[in-house]
C-alpha positions as CSV (number, residue, x, y, z in Angstrom):
1,M,35.0,98.7,178.1
2,T,35.5,95.3,176.4
3,V,36.8,94.8,172.9
4,V,36.5,91.5,171.1
5,I,38.3,91.0,168.0
6,R,37.5,87.6,166.2
7,D,38.3,86.3,163.0
8,N,38.3,83.0,160.9
9,G,42.4,82.6,161.0
10,R,44.3,79.7,162.2
11,G,45.0,81.2,165.6
12,I,48.0,82.8,167.2
13,V,51.0,80.5,166.7
14,P,54.7,80.7,166.8
15,R,56.4,81.6,163.3
16,P,59.7,80.2,162.8
17,D,60.9,83.5,161.1
18,S,60.0,85.9,164.0
19,P,62.0,86.3,167.2
20,G,58.8,86.7,169.5
21,L,55.4,88.0,169.9
22,G,56.2,91.4,168.4
23,L,54.8,94.9,169.8
24,G,51.0,94.5,169.6
25,L,50.1,92.0,172.1
26,P,52.6,93.0,175.0
27,L,51.4,96.6,174.4
28,I,47.9,95.5,174.7
29,A,48.7,93.4,177.8
30,T,50.6,96.4,179.4
31,L,47.5,99.0,178.5
32,A,44.4,96.8,178.9
33,E,43.0,95.8,182.5
34,S,42.7,92.1,181.1
35,L,43.7,90.4,177.8
36,E,42.2,86.7,176.7
37,L,43.2,85.0,174.0
38,G,41.7,81.9,172.5
39,K,38.6,80.6,170.5
40,D,34.9,81.4,170.7
41,N,32.1,78.6,170.4
42,G,32.4,78.6,166.5
43,E,36.2,78.0,166.7
44,H,36.9,81.5,165.6
45,T,40.3,82.9,166.9
46,E,39.3,85.3,169.4
47,V,41.0,88.6,171.2
48,R,39.3,90.0,174.0
49,M,40.5,93.0,175.8
50,T,39.1,94.9,178.9
51,F,39.9,98.3,179.5
52,R,38.9,100.4,182.6
53,L,37.2,103.7,182.0
54,D,38.0,106.1,184.7
55,E,35.1,108.5,185.6
56,E,37.3,111.5,185.9
57,R,38.8,111.0,182.4
58,D,35.3,111.0,181.1
59,A,34.2,114.3,182.9
60,Q,37.0,116.0,181.0
């Protein structure tokens, strides 16, 4: 399953008042099969996450 989040924001940039990435992106990177950060063709900020769905889990 692929989940794409897109918005008109200014992108993912470091903030001087933040010590790091926070919890969200590192957690997604741990749980997802893949994580891509970037921009779409319209220059919108985009986060693309791919999760593997196991057939065993679906059967329960």
